All heavy atoms as a GROMACS GRO file, in nm:
protein
  643
    1MET      N    1  12.394  11.770  11.232
    1MET     CA    2  12.352  11.639  11.187
    1MET      C    3  12.433  11.534  11.264
    1MET      O    4  12.551  11.551  11.286
    1MET     CB    5  12.379  11.632  11.037
    1MET     CG    6  12.312  11.522  10.961
    1MET     SD    7  12.132  11.502  10.964
    1MET     CE    8  12.068  11.655  10.912
    2HIS      N    9  12.364  11.430  11.302
    2HIS     CA   10  12.429  11.321  11.376
    2HIS      C   11  12.524  11.243  11.287
    2HIS      O   12  12.511  11.241  11.165
    2HIS     CB   13  12.324  11.223  11.430
    2HIS     CG   14  12.229  11.282  11.527
    2HIS    ND1   15  12.269  11.333  11.648
    2HIS    CD2   16  12.095  11.298  11.523
    2HIS    CE1   17  12.163  11.378  11.714
    2HIS    NE2   18  12.056  11.358  11.639
    3ALA      N   19  12.615  11.174  11.349
    3ALA     CA   20  12.704  11.082  11.278
    3ALA      C   21  12.621  10.965  11.224
    3ALA      O   22  12.516  10.932  11.278
    3ALA     CB   23  12.812  11.030  11.373
    4PRO      N   24  12.666  10.901  11.116
    4PRO     CA   25  12.592  10.788  11.060
    4PRO      C   26  12.566  10.677  11.162
    4PRO      O   27  12.461  10.613  11.158
    4PRO     CB   28  12.681  10.739  10.946
    4PRO     CG   29  12.761  10.858  10.906
    4PRO     CD   30  12.783  10.936  11.033
    5GLU      N   31  12.660  10.656  11.252
    5GLU     CA   32  12.642  10.551  11.353
    5GLU      C   33  12.523  10.579  11.444
    5GLU      O   34  12.463  10.488  11.500
    5GLU     CB   35  12.768  10.534  11.437
    5GLU     CG   36  12.887  10.478  11.361
    5GLU     CD   37  12.959  10.580  11.275
    5GLU    OE1   38  12.931  10.702  11.286
    5GLU    OE2   39  13.044  10.538  11.195
    6ARG      N   40  12.491  10.707  11.459
    6ARG     CA   41  12.377  10.744  11.543
    6ARG      C   42  12.248  10.689  11.486
    6ARG      O   43  12.158  10.652  11.561
    6ARG     CB   44  12.372  10.896  11.558
    6ARG     CG   45  12.263  10.944  11.648
    6ARG     CD   46  12.299  10.918  11.794
    6ARG     NE   47  12.189  10.964  11.876
    6ARG     CZ   48  12.119  10.886  11.957
    6ARG    NH1   49  12.152  10.760  11.974
    6ARG    NH2   50  12.020  10.934  12.028
    7ASN      N   51  12.236  10.685  11.353
    7ASN     CA   52  12.116  10.626  11.292
    7ASN      C   53  12.100  10.481  11.336
    7ASN      O   54  11.990  10.434  11.365
    7ASN     CB   55  12.124  10.632  11.140
    7ASN     CG   56  12.101  10.771  11.086
    7ASN    OD1   57  12.085  10.866  11.160
    7ASN    ND2   58  12.100  10.783  10.955
    8TYR      N   59  12.212  10.409  11.338
    8TYR     CA   60  12.209  10.269  11.380
    8TYR      C   61  12.153  10.256  11.522
    8TYR      O   62  12.060  10.179  11.547
    8TYR     CB   63  12.350  10.210  11.374
    8TYR     CG   64  12.362  10.076  11.442
    8TYR    CD1   65  12.322   9.960  11.377
    8TYR    CD2   66  12.411  10.065  11.572
    8TYR    CE1   67  12.332   9.836  11.439
    8TYR    CE2   68  12.422   9.943  11.634
    8TYR     CZ   69  12.382   9.829  11.568
    8TYR     OH   70  12.390   9.707  11.631
    9TYR      N   71  12.211  10.333  11.614
    9TYR     CA   72  12.169  10.322  11.754
    9TYR      C   73  12.025  10.369  11.775
    9TYR      O   74  11.951  10.310  11.854
    9TYR     CB   75  12.264  10.401  11.845
    9TYR     CG   76  12.399  10.336  11.859
    9TYR    CD1   77  12.512  10.396  11.809
    9TYR    CD2   78  12.413  10.213  11.920
    9TYR    CE1   79  12.637  10.337  11.820
    9TYR    CE2   80  12.536  10.152  11.933
    9TYR     CZ   81  12.648  10.215  11.883
    9TYR     OH   82  12.770  10.154  11.894
   10MET      N   83  11.985  10.474  11.705
   10MET     CA   84  11.848  10.523  11.719
   10MET      C   85  11.748  10.415  11.677
   10MET      O   86  11.650  10.389  11.747
   10MET     CB   87  11.827  10.650  11.637
   10MET     CG   88  11.894  10.771  11.695
   10MET     SD   89  11.890  10.915  11.586
   10MET     CE   90  11.717  10.938  11.559
   11VAL      N   91  11.773  10.355  11.562
   11VAL     CA   92  11.681  10.253  11.511
   11VAL      C   93  11.685  10.128  11.598
   11VAL      O   94  11.581  10.076  11.639
   11VAL     CB   95  11.713  10.220  11.363
   11VAL    CG1   96  11.631  10.102  11.315
   11VAL    CG2   97  11.689  10.342  11.276
   12ARG      N   98  11.804  10.079  11.628
   12ARG     CA   99  11.817   9.956  11.706
   12ARG      C  100  11.752   9.968  11.843
   12ARG      O  101  11.674   9.882  11.885
   12ARG     CB  102  11.964   9.920  11.724
   12ARG     CG  103  11.981   9.785  11.794
   12ARG     CD  104  12.118   9.763  11.847
   12ARG     NE  105  12.142   9.850  11.962
   12ARG     CZ  106  12.257   9.859  12.024
   12ARG    NH1  107  12.360   9.791  11.984
   12ARG    NH2  108  12.272   9.938  12.128
   13ASN      N  109  11.779  10.077  11.911
   13ASN     CA  110  11.725  10.093  12.046
   13ASN      C  111  11.575  10.119  12.045
   13ASN      O  112  11.504  10.074  12.135
   13ASN     CB  113  11.800  10.204  12.118
   13ASN     CG  114  11.944  10.167  12.144
   13ASN    OD1  115  11.982  10.051  12.138
   13ASN    ND2  116  12.026  10.266  12.171
   14SER      N  117  11.526  10.188  11.943
   14SER     CA  118  11.382  10.208  11.932
   14SER      C  119  11.310  10.076  11.910
   14SER      O  120  11.208  10.048  11.974
   14SER     CB  121  11.350  10.305  11.820
   14SER     OG  122  11.394  10.435  11.852
   15VAL      N  123  11.363   9.994  11.820
   15VAL     CA  124  11.301   9.863  11.794
   15VAL      C  125  11.302   9.779  11.922
   15VAL      O  126  11.204   9.711  11.953
   15VAL     CB  127  11.372   9.790  11.678
   15VAL    CG1  128  11.326   9.645  11.667
   15VAL    CG2  129  11.349   9.864  11.548
   16ALA      N  130  11.410   9.786  11.998
   16ALA     CA  131  11.416   9.712  12.124
   16ALA      C  132  11.308   9.760  12.220
   16ALA      O  133  11.243   9.678  12.288
   16ALA     CB  134  11.554   9.728  12.187
   17LEU      N  135  11.284   9.891  12.226
   17LEU     CA  136  11.179   9.943  12.313
   17LEU      C  137  11.040   9.904  12.264
   17LEU      O  138  10.951   9.878  12.344
   17LEU     CB  139  11.190  10.095  12.324
   17LEU     CG  140  11.299  10.146  12.415
   17LEU    CD1  141  11.310  10.298  12.404
   17LEU    CD2  142  11.273  10.107  12.559
   18TYR      N  143  11.020   9.902  12.132
   18TYR     CA  144  10.890   9.865  12.078
   18TYR      C  145  10.852   9.723  12.118
   18TYR      O  146  10.733   9.690  12.128
   18TYR     CB  147  10.888   9.873  11.925
   18TYR     CG  148  10.920  10.008  11.866
   18TYR    CD1  149  10.963  10.019  11.735
   18TYR    CD2  150  10.908  10.126  11.939
   18TYR    CE1  151  10.993  10.142  11.678
   18TYR    CE2  152  10.939  10.250  11.884
   18TYR     CZ  153  10.981  10.256  11.753
   18TYR     OH  154  11.011  10.377  11.697
   19ARG      N  155  10.949   9.640  12.141
   19ARG     CA  156  10.923   9.499  12.174
   19ARG      C  157  10.890   9.476  12.321
   19ARG      O  158  10.852   9.366  12.359
   19ARG     CB  159  11.044   9.415  12.134
   19ARG     CG  160  11.069   9.421  11.984
   19ARG     CD  161  11.186   9.339  11.949
   19ARG     NE  162  11.150   9.200  11.973
   19ARG     CZ  163  11.186   9.099  11.898
   19ARG    NH1  164  11.262   9.120  11.795
   19ARG    NH2  165  11.150   8.977  11.927
   20LYS      N  166  10.907   9.578  12.402
   20LYS     CA  167  10.880   9.563  12.545
   20LYS      C  168  10.730   9.551  12.568
   20LYS      O  169  10.650   9.620  12.505
   20LYS     CB  170  10.934   9.682  12.625
   20LYS     CG  171  11.084   9.699  12.616
   20LYS     CD  172  11.154   9.586  12.687
   20LYS     CE  173  11.304   9.608  12.683
   20LYS     NZ  174  11.377   9.500  12.741
   21PRO      N  175  10.688   9.464  12.661
   21PRO     CA  176  10.544   9.444  12.683
   21PRO      C  177  10.475   9.568  12.742
   21PRO      O  178  10.354   9.584  12.726
   21PRO     CB  179  10.539   9.326  12.781
   21PRO     CG  180  10.674   9.321  12.844
   21PRO     CD  181  10.771   9.377  12.744
   22TYR      N  182  10.548   9.655  12.805
   22TYR     CA  183  10.488   9.772  12.867
   22TYR      C  184  10.484   9.894  12.775
   22TYR      O  185  10.434   9.999  12.812
   22TYR     CB  186  10.561   9.809  12.996
   22TYR     CG  187  10.710   9.823  12.980
   22TYR    CD1  188  10.767   9.937  12.926
   22TYR    CD2  189  10.795   9.720  13.019
   22TYR    CE1  190  10.904   9.949  12.911
   22TYR    CE2  191  10.932   9.731  13.005
   22TYR     CZ  192  10.986   9.846  12.951
   22TYR     OH  193  11.120   9.857  12.937
   23ALA      N  194  10.533   9.880  12.653
   23ALA     CA  195  10.532   9.993  12.558
   23ALA      C  196  10.392  10.008  12.500
   23ALA      O  197  10.342   9.917  12.435
   23ALA     CB  198  10.634   9.970  12.448
   24PRO      N  199  10.328  10.123  12.522
   24PRO     CA  200  10.193  10.142  12.469
   24PRO      C  201  10.193  10.156  12.316
   24PRO      O  202  10.283  10.218  12.258
   24PRO     CB  203  10.144  10.272  12.532
   24PRO     CG  204  10.258  10.330  12.606
   24PRO     CD  205  10.372  10.234  12.602
   25LEU      N  206  10.094  10.098  12.253
   25LEU     CA  207  10.086  10.097  12.107
   25LEU      C  208  10.084  10.238  12.050
   25LEU      O  209  10.149  10.265  11.950
   25LEU     CB  210   9.962  10.019  12.061
   25LEU     CG  211   9.942  10.009  11.911
   25LEU    CD1  212  10.061   9.939  11.845
   25LEU    CD2  213   9.813   9.937  11.880
   26ARG      N  214  10.014  10.328  12.114
   26ARG     CA  215  10.008  10.466  12.065
   26ARG      C  216  10.147  10.530  12.063
   26ARG      O  217  10.184  10.598  11.969
   26ARG     CB  218   9.912  10.546  12.152
   26ARG     CG  219   9.889  10.684  12.100
   26ARG     CD  220   9.782  10.753  12.180
   26ARG     NE  221   9.761  10.886  12.126
   26ARG     CZ  222   9.669  10.968  12.166
   26ARG    NH1  223   9.587  10.931  12.263
   26ARG    NH2  224   9.656  11.086  12.113
   27TRP      N  225  10.224  10.508  12.168
   27TRP     CA  226  10.359  10.562  12.174
   27TRP      C  227  10.447  10.499  12.065
   27TRP      O  228  10.524  10.568  11.999
   27TRP     CB  229  10.422  10.539  12.311
   27TRP     CG  230  10.565  10.581  12.313
   27TRP    CD1  231  10.614  10.708  12.328
   27TRP    CD2  232  10.678  10.498  12.292
   27TRP    NE1  233  10.750  10.708  12.320
   27TRP    CE2  234  10.793  10.580  12.297
   27TRP    CE3  235  10.696  10.361  12.270
   27TRP    CZ2  236  10.922  10.530  12.281
   27TRP    CZ3  237  10.823  10.312  12.254
   27TRP    CH2  238  10.935  10.396  12.260
   28ILE      N  239  10.434  10.367  12.047
   28ILE     CA  240  10.513  10.298  11.946
   28ILE      C  241  10.485  10.357  11.808
   28ILE      O  242  10.578  10.387  11.732
   28ILE     CB  243  10.483  10.146  11.946
   28ILE    CG1  244  10.534  10.082  12.075
   28ILE    CG2  245  10.542  10.078  11.824
   28ILE    CD1  246  10.490   9.939  12.094
   29LEU      N  247  10.359  10.376  11.775
   29LEU     CA  248  10.323  10.430  11.643
   29LEU      C  249  10.376  10.572  11.626
   29LEU      O  250  10.434  10.605  11.522
   29LEU     CB  251  10.172  10.427  11.624
   29LEU     CG  252  10.110  10.287  11.616
   29LEU    CD1  253   9.958  10.296  11.610
   29LEU    CD2  254  10.164  10.211  11.497
   30ASN      N  255  10.357  10.657  11.727
   30ASN     CA  256  10.407  10.795  11.718
   30ASN      C  257  10.559  10.798  11.705
   30ASN      O  258  10.614  10.872  11.623
   30ASN     CB  259  10.364  10.876  11.840
   30ASN     CG  260  10.220  10.915  11.836
   30ASN    OD1  261  10.160  10.929  11.730
   30ASN    ND2  262  10.160  10.933  11.952
   31ASP      N  263  10.628  10.718  11.784
   31ASP     CA  264  10.773  10.717  11.780
   31ASP      C  265  10.825  10.660  11.649
   31ASP      O  266  10.922  10.710  11.594
   31ASP     CB  267  10.830  10.639  11.899
   31ASP     CG  268  10.980  10.658  11.911
   31ASP    OD1  269  11.021  10.771  11.947
   31ASP    OD2  270  11.054  10.563  11.882
   32ALA      N  271  10.761  10.556  11.600
   32ALA     CA  272  10.804  10.495  11.473
   32ALA      C  273  10.790  10.594  11.358
   32ALA      O  274  10.878  10.601  11.271
   32ALA     CB  275  10.725  10.368  11.445
   33ILE      N  276  10.683  10.672  11.357
   33ILE     CA  277  10.665  10.774  11.253
   33ILE      C  278  10.773  10.880  11.266
   33ILE      O  279  10.834  10.921  11.166
   33ILE     CB  280  10.524  10.834  11.261
   33ILE    CG1  281  10.421  10.729  11.220
   33ILE    CG2  282  10.513  10.960  11.175
   33ILE    CD1  283  10.278  10.766  11.250
   34TRP      N  284  10.798  10.928  11.387
   34TRP     CA  285  10.902  11.028  11.410
   34TRP      C  286  11.039  10.974  11.368
   34TRP      O  287  11.114  11.042  11.298
   34TRP     CB  288  10.904  11.068  11.558
   34TRP     CG  289  11.018  11.158  11.591
   34TRP    CD1  290  11.024  11.293  11.577
   34TRP    CD2  291  11.146  11.118  11.642
   34TRP    NE1  292  11.146  11.340  11.617
   34TRP    CE2  293  11.223  11.235  11.657
   34TRP    CE3  294  11.201  10.996  11.677
   34TRP    CZ2  295  11.354  11.231  11.704
   34TRP    CZ3  296  11.331  10.993  11.724
   34TRP    CH2  297  11.406  11.110  11.738
   35LEU      N  298  11.071  10.852  11.410
   35LEU     CA  299  11.200  10.792  11.378
   35LEU      C  300  11.218  10.775  11.227
   35LEU      O  301  11.324  10.806  11.173
   35LEU     CB  302  11.214  10.657  11.448
   35LEU     CG  303  11.345  10.583  11.425
   35LEU    CD1  304  11.462  10.662  11.482
   35LEU    CD2  305  11.339  10.445  11.489
   36ALA      N  306  11.115  10.729  11.159
   36ALA     CA  307  11.123  10.713  11.013
   36ALA      C  308  11.150  10.848  10.947
   36ALA      O  309  11.231  10.856  10.854
   36ALA     CB  310  10.994  10.652  10.960
   37GLY      N  311  11.087  10.952  10.996
   37GLY     CA  312  11.110  11.086  10.941
   37GLY      C  313  11.252  11.133  10.962
   37GLY      O  314  11.316  11.186  10.870
   38VAL      N  315  11.302  11.116  11.083
   38VAL     CA  316  11.439  11.159  11.114
   38VAL      C  317  11.540  11.083  11.029
   38VAL      O  318  11.632  11.143  10.971
   38VAL     CB  319  11.469  11.139  11.265
   38VAL    CG1  320  11.616  11.154  11.294
   38VAL    CG2  321  11.388  11.236  11.348
   39VAL      N  322  11.525  10.953  11.020
   39VAL     CA  323  11.619  10.872  10.942
   39VAL      C  324  11.607  10.907  10.793
   39VAL      O  325  11.709  10.922  10.725
   39VAL     CB  326  11.595  10.721  10.967
   39VAL    CG1  327  11.674  10.636  10.869
   39VAL    CG2  328  11.631  10.685  11.110
   40LEU      N  329  11.486  10.924  10.744
   40LEU     CA  330  11.467  10.958  10.604
   40LEU      C  331  11.531  11.092  10.570
   40LEU      O  332  11.605  11.104  10.472
   40LEU     CB  333  11.318  10.961  10.571
   40LEU     CG  334  11.282  10.989  10.426
   40LEU    CD1  335  11.330  10.875  10.337
   40LEU    CD2  336  11.134  11.008  10.411
   41ILE      N  337  11.507  11.192  10.653
   41ILE     CA  338  11.566  11.325  10.630
   41ILE      C  339  11.718  11.317  10.634
   41ILE      O  340  11.786  11.372  10.547
   41ILE     CB  341  11.515  11.427  10.734
   41ILE    CG1  342  11.365  11.448  10.720
   41ILE    CG2  343  11.590  11.559  10.723
   41ILE    CD1  344  11.321  11.522  10.599
   42SER      N  345  11.773  11.247  10.734
   42SER     CA  346  11.919  11.241  10.744
   42SER      C  347  11.979  11.164  10.627
   42SER      O  348  12.089  11.194  10.582
   42SER     CB  349  11.963  11.180  10.877
   42SER     OG  350  11.940  11.042  10.881
   43CYS      N  351  11.906  11.066  10.575
   43CYS     CA  352  11.957  10.990  10.461
   43CYS      C  353  11.946  11.067  10.330
   43CYS      O  354  12.017  11.037  10.235
   43CYS     CB  355  11.882  10.857  10.449
   43CYS     SG  356  11.923  10.740  10.581
   44ILE      N  357  11.860  11.166  10.324
   44ILE     CA  358  11.845  11.247  10.204
   44ILE      C  359  11.938  11.368  10.206
   44ILE      O  360  12.002  11.400  10.106
   44ILE     CB  361  11.698  11.294  10.188
   44ILE    CG1  362  11.609  11.174  10.157
   44ILE    CG2  363  11.685  11.401  10.081
   44ILE    CD1  364  11.461  11.206  10.160
   45VAL      N  365  11.948  11.433  10.321
   45VAL     CA  366  12.016  11.562  10.330
   45VAL      C  367  12.163  11.549  10.369
   45VAL      O  368  12.247  11.623  10.318
   45VAL     CB  369  11.942  11.653  10.432
   45VAL    CG1  370  12.015  11.782  10.454
   45VAL    CG2  371  11.799  11.677  10.386
   46ALA      N  372  12.194  11.460  10.457
   46ALA     CA  373  12.329  11.454  10.515
   46ALA      C  374  12.427  11.382  10.423
   46ALA      O  375  12.387  11.306  10.336
   46ALA     CB  376  12.324  11.382  10.649
   47PRO      N  377  12.556  11.407  10.443
   47PRO     CA  378  12.657  11.333  10.367
   47PRO      C  379  12.660  11.185  10.407
   47PRO      O  380  12.601  11.147  10.507
   47PRO     CB  381  12.789  11.402  10.404
   47PRO     CG  382  12.762  11.480  10.525
   47PRO     CD  383  12.614  11.505  10.531
   48GLU      N  384  12.727  11.105  10.330
   48GLU     CA  385  12.739  10.959  10.351
   48GLU      C  386  12.602  10.892  10.351
   48GLU      O  387  12.570  10.811  10.437
   48GLU     CB  388  12.812  10.929  10.482
   48GLU     CG  389  12.955  10.983  10.488
   48GLU     CD  390  13.023  10.943  10.616
   48GLU    OE1  391  13.079  10.832  10.618
   48GLU    OE2  392  13.020  11.021  10.712
   49ARG      N  393  12.520  10.924  10.251
   49ARG     CA  394  12.383  10.876  10.246
   49ARG      C  395  12.373  10.723  10.248
   49ARG      O  396  12.294  10.667  10.323
   49ARG     CB  397  12.315  10.930  10.121
   49ARG     CG  398  12.289  11.077  10.128
   49ARG     CD  399  12.226  11.125   9.997
   49ARG     NE  400  12.218  11.270   9.998
   49ARG     CZ  401  12.311  11.350   9.946
   49ARG    NH1  402  12.416  11.298   9.888
   49ARG    NH2  403  12.296  11.480   9.951
   50LEU      N  404  12.451  10.658  10.163
   50LEU     CA  405  12.443  10.512  10.156
   50LEU      C  406  12.484  10.448  10.288
   50LEU      O  407  12.425  10.348  10.330
   50LEU     CB  408  12.529  10.459  10.041
   50LEU     CG  409  12.478  10.491   9.901
   50LEU    CD1  410  12.575  10.438   9.796
   50LEU    CD2  411  12.340  10.433   9.880
   51ARG      N  412  12.583  10.503  10.352
   51ARG     CA  413  12.627  10.449  10.481
   51ARG      C  414  12.517  10.466  10.586
   51ARG      O  415  12.493  10.377  10.667
   51ARG     CB  416  12.755  10.519  10.527
   51ARG     CG  417  12.812  10.460  10.652
   51ARG     CD  418  12.959  10.493  10.666
   51ARG     NE  419  13.011  10.424  10.781
   51ARG     CZ  420  13.048  10.484  10.893
   51ARG    NH1  421  13.043  10.615  10.903
   51ARG    NH2  422  13.093  10.415  10.994
   52ARG      N  423  12.450  10.580  10.584
   52ARG     CA  424  12.340  10.605  10.677
   52ARG      C  425  12.225  10.507  10.656
   52ARG      O  426  12.171  10.451  10.751
   52ARG     CB  427  12.289  10.748  10.662
   52ARG     CG  428  12.383  10.850  10.715
   52ARG     CD  429  12.333  10.992  10.689
   52ARG     NE  430  12.434  11.088  10.725
   52ARG     CZ  431  12.456  11.131  10.849
   52ARG    NH1  432  12.382  11.087  10.947
   52ARG    NH2  433  12.551  11.217  10.875
   53VAL      N  434  12.190  10.485  10.530
   53VAL     CA  435  12.083  10.389  10.499
   53VAL      C  436  12.124  10.250  10.545
   53VAL      O  437  12.045  10.179  10.610
   53VAL     CB  438  12.051  10.389  10.347
   53VAL    CG1  439  11.959  10.274  10.312
   53VAL    CG2  440  11.990  10.522  10.306
   54GLY      N  441  12.247  10.210  10.515
   54GLY     CA  442  12.294  10.078  10.554
   54GLY      C  443  12.295  10.059  10.705
   54GLY      O  444  12.253   9.955  10.755
   55LEU      N  445  12.340  10.160  10.777
   55LEU     CA  446  12.344  10.148  10.923
   55LEU      C  447  12.204  10.150  10.983
   55LEU      O  448  12.178  10.081  11.082
   55LEU     CB  449  12.431  10.258  10.983
   55LEU     CG  450  12.581  10.238  10.966
   55LEU    CD1  451  12.658  10.362  11.010
   55LEU    CD2  452  12.629  10.115  11.042
   56ALA      N  453  12.112  10.226  10.925
   56ALA     CA  454  11.974  10.226  10.974
   56ALA      C  455  11.911  10.088  10.953
   56ALA      O  456  11.844  10.035  11.044
   56ALA     CB  457  11.893  10.334  10.904
   57LEU      N  458  11.933  10.029  10.837
   57LEU     CA  459  11.880   9.894  10.811
   57LEU      C  460  11.944   9.790  10.902
   57LEU      O  461  11.877   9.699  10.951
   57LEU     CB  462  11.899   9.857  10.664
   57LEU     CG  463  11.815   9.937  10.565
   57LEU    CD1  464  11.854   9.902  10.422
   57LEU    CD2  465  11.667   9.914  10.589
   58ARG      N  466  12.074   9.806  10.924
   58ARG     CA  467  12.142   9.714  11.017
   58ARG      C  468  12.088   9.731  11.159
   58ARG      O  469  12.072   9.634  11.232
   58ARG     CB  470  12.292   9.739  11.013
   58ARG     CG  471  12.369   9.641  11.097
   58ARG     CD  472  12.516   9.654  11.075
   58ARG     NE  473  12.586   9.572  11.173
   58ARG     CZ  474  12.714   9.581  11.196
   58ARG    NH1  475  12.790   9.665  11.128
   58ARG    NH2  476  12.771   9.505  11.287
   59GLY      N  477  12.058   9.855  11.197
   59GLY     CA  478  11.997   9.880  11.327
   59GLY      C  479  11.862   9.813  11.341
   59GLY      O  480  11.829   9.756  11.445
   60LEU      N  481  11.784   9.818  11.233
   60LEU     CA  482  11.654   9.750  11.233
   60LEU      C  483  11.674   9.599  11.250
   60LEU      O  484  11.608   9.535  11.333
   60LEU     CB  485  11.580   9.780  11.102
   60LEU     CG  486  11.447   9.710  11.082
   60LEU    CD1  487  11.347   9.752  11.188
   60LEU    CD2  488  11.394   9.739  10.943
   61TRP      N  489  11.764   9.543  11.174
   61TRP     CA  490  11.791   9.400  11.180
   61TRP      C  491  11.842   9.360  11.319
   61TRP      O  492  11.795   9.263  11.378
   61TRP     CB  493  11.890   9.361  11.072
   61TRP     CG  494  11.928   9.217  11.070
   61TRP    CD1  495  12.051   9.165  11.091
   61TRP    CD2  496  11.842   9.104  11.047
   61TRP    NE1  497  12.049   9.028  11.082
   61TRP    CE2  498  11.920   8.989  11.055
   61TRP    CE3  499  11.707   9.092  11.020
   61TRP    CZ2  500  11.867   8.862  11.038
   61TRP    CZ3  501  11.654   8.964  11.002
   61TRP    CH2  502  11.734   8.852  11.011
   62ASP      N  503  11.939   9.434  11.370
   62ASP     CA  504  11.994   9.402  11.503
   62ASP      C  505  11.889   9.422  11.612
   62ASP      O  506  11.886   9.346  11.710
   62ASP     CB  507  12.118   9.487  11.532
   62ASP     CG  508  12.240   9.439  11.456
   62ASP    OD1  509  12.233   9.331  11.392
   62ASP    OD2  510  12.343   9.509  11.461
   63GLY      N  511  11.803   9.521  11.597
   63GLY     CA  512  11.696   9.541  11.695
   63GLY      C  513  11.600   9.423  11.698
   63GLY      O  514  11.556   9.379  11.804
   64LEU      N  515  11.568   9.371  11.580
   64LEU     CA  516  11.479   9.254  11.572
   64LEU      C  517  11.546   9.130  11.629
   64LEU      O  518  11.478   9.043  11.686
   64LEU     CB  519  11.437   9.230  11.427
   64LEU     CG  520  11.346   9.337  11.366
   64LEU    CD1  521  11.326   9.312  11.218
   64LEU    CD2  522  11.212   9.342  11.439
   65ARG      N  523  11.680   9.122  11.614
   65ARG     CA  524  11.753   9.006  11.666
   65ARG      C  525  11.796   9.025  11.811
   65ARG      O  526  11.862   8.937  11.867
   65ARG     CB  527  11.877   8.980  11.581
   65ARG     CG  528  11.844   8.933  11.442
   65ARG     CD  529  11.967   8.898  11.362
   65ARG     NE  530  12.068   9.002  11.370
   65ARG     CZ  531  12.199   8.980  11.385
   65ARG    NH1  532  12.244   8.857  11.390
   65ARG    NH2  533  12.283   9.079  11.390
   66ARG      N  534  11.762   9.139  11.869
   66ARG     CA  535  11.796   9.172  12.008
   66ARG      C  536  11.946   9.181  12.034
   66ARG      O  537  11.995   9.142  12.139
   66ARG     CB  538  11.732   9.073  12.104
   66ARG     CG  539  11.582   9.071  12.094
   66ARG     CD  540  11.520   8.964  12.181
   66ARG     NE  541  11.384   8.941  12.140
   66ARG     CZ  542  11.280   8.960  12.218
   66ARG    NH1  543  11.297   9.000  12.341
   66ARG    NH2  544  11.159   8.940  12.174
   67VAL      N  545  12.019   9.231  11.936
   67VAL     CA  546  12.163   9.252  11.950
   67VAL      C  547  12.185   9.372  12.040
   67VAL      O  548  12.117   9.473  12.028
   67VAL     CB  549  12.229   9.274  11.812
   67VAL    CG1  550  12.375   9.315  11.827
   67VAL    CG2  551  12.216   9.150  11.728
   68ARG      N  552  12.279   9.363  12.131
   68ARG     CA  553  12.310   9.470  12.226
   68ARG      C  554  12.458   9.505  12.215
   68ARG      O  555  12.535   9.433  12.154
   68ARG     CB  556  12.281   9.425  12.369
   68ARG     CG  557  12.136   9.402  12.393
   68ARG     CD  558  12.077   9.534  12.438
   68ARG     NE  559  11.941   9.548  12.395
   68ARG     CZ  560  11.899   9.639  12.308
   68ARG    NH1  561  11.980   9.721  12.249
   68ARG    NH2  562  11.774   9.651  12.277
   69GLY      N  563  12.497   9.613  12.282
   69GLY     CA  564  12.637   9.649  12.288
   69GLY      C  565  12.677   9.743  12.177
   69GLY      O  566  12.595   9.788  12.097
   70PRO      N  567  12.806   9.773  12.172
   70PRO     CA  568  12.854   9.868  12.072
   70PRO      C  569  12.849   9.812  11.930
   70PRO      O  570  12.853   9.691  11.909
   70PRO     CB  571  12.999   9.895  12.115
   70PRO     CG  572  13.039   9.777  12.195
   70PRO     CD  573  12.913   9.726  12.259
   71LEU      N  574  12.841   9.904  11.837
   71LEU     CA  575  12.842   9.868  11.695
   71LEU      C  576  12.982   9.826  11.657
   71LEU      O  577  13.078   9.898  11.680
   71LEU     CB  578  12.800   9.989  11.611
   71LEU     CG  579  12.808   9.976  11.461
   71LEU    CD1  580  12.712   9.867  11.413
   71LEU    CD2  581  12.775  10.107  11.396
   72ILE      N  582  12.995   9.708  11.602
   72ILE     CA  583  13.125   9.659  11.556
   72ILE      C  584  13.116   9.647  11.405
   72ILE      O  585  13.034   9.572  11.352
   72ILE     CB  586  13.159   9.522  11.618
   72ILE    CG1  587  13.166   9.535  11.769
   72ILE    CG2  588  13.288   9.468  11.561
   72ILE    CD1  589  13.182   9.404  11.840
   73SER      N  590  13.197   9.724  11.336
   73SER     CA  591  13.192   9.721  11.190
   73SER      C  592  13.256   9.591  11.140
   73SER      O  593  13.337   9.529  11.208
   73SER     CB  594  13.264   9.842  11.131
   73SER     OG  595  13.400   9.833  11.153
   74ARG      N  596  13.221   9.554  11.021
   74ARG     CA  597  13.276   9.431  10.963
   74ARG      C  598  13.426   9.444  10.944
   74ARG      O  599  13.500   9.349  10.959
   74ARG     CB  600  13.207   9.401  10.832
   74ARG     CG  601  13.065   9.358  10.853
   74ARG     CD  602  12.999   9.317  10.725
   74ARG     NE  603  12.860   9.290  10.754
   74ARG     CZ  604  12.760   9.328  10.677
   74ARG    NH1  605  12.782   9.394  10.566
   74ARG    NH2  606  12.637   9.300  10.710
   75LYS      N  607  13.474   9.564  10.909
   75LYS     CA  608  13.618   9.585  10.893
   75LYS      C  609  13.692   9.556  11.022
   75LYS      O  610  13.792   9.488  11.025
   75LYS     CB  611  13.646   9.730  10.853
   75LYS     CG  612  13.638   9.758  10.709
   75LYS     CD  613  13.688   9.898  10.685
   75LYS     CE  614  13.624   9.958  10.564
   75LYS     NZ  615  13.661  10.097  10.544
   76ASN      N  616  13.640   9.609  11.134
   76ASN     CA  617  13.704   9.590  11.264
   76ASN      C  618  13.695   9.445  11.311
   76ASN      O  619  13.783   9.395  11.378
   76ASN     CB  620  13.643   9.682  11.370
   76ASN     CG  621  13.672   9.828  11.341
   76ASN    OD1  622  13.762   9.860  11.266
   76ASN    ND2  623  13.594   9.915  11.401
   77ALA      N  624  13.585   9.379  11.276
   77ALA     CA  625  13.567   9.240  11.320
   77ALA      C  626  13.664   9.146  11.248
   77ALA      O  627  13.703   9.044  11.303
   77ALA     CB  628  13.423   9.196  11.295
   78GLU      N  629  13.701   9.181  11.125
   78GLU     CA  630  13.790   9.094  11.048
   78GLU      C  631  13.936   9.108  11.090
   78GLU      O  632  14.015   9.021  11.066
   78GLU     CB  633  13.777   9.126  10.900
   78GLU     CG  634  13.642   9.088  10.844
   78GLU     CD  635  13.621   9.138  10.702
   78GLU    OE1  636  13.713   9.202  10.647
   78GLU    OE2  637  13.513   9.114  10.647
   79SER      N  638  13.973   9.220  11.152
   79SER     CA  639  14.113   9.244  11.191
   79SER      C  640  14.152   9.166  11.313
   79SER      O  641  14.081   9.128  11.394
   79SER     CB  642  14.140   9.388  11.222
   79SER     OG  643  14.072   9.476  11.143
   0.00000   0.00000   0.00000
């Protein structure tokens, strides 16, 4: 099972690719279904469920806002 941070990057980067003008709609739909399944399964089966859900939602939000670069947690940003 991937680390919880991997959910963030998978979702964020997928959303970024979906927004590209050259991304075919059929691929976007297939990938979005696959991604939703992977994230859902990992959030149900894997440990740290709430953290996984939170990071996946943050990945969605950051993908929509076109945020790039490494994930910086709020704890690290405050220090």
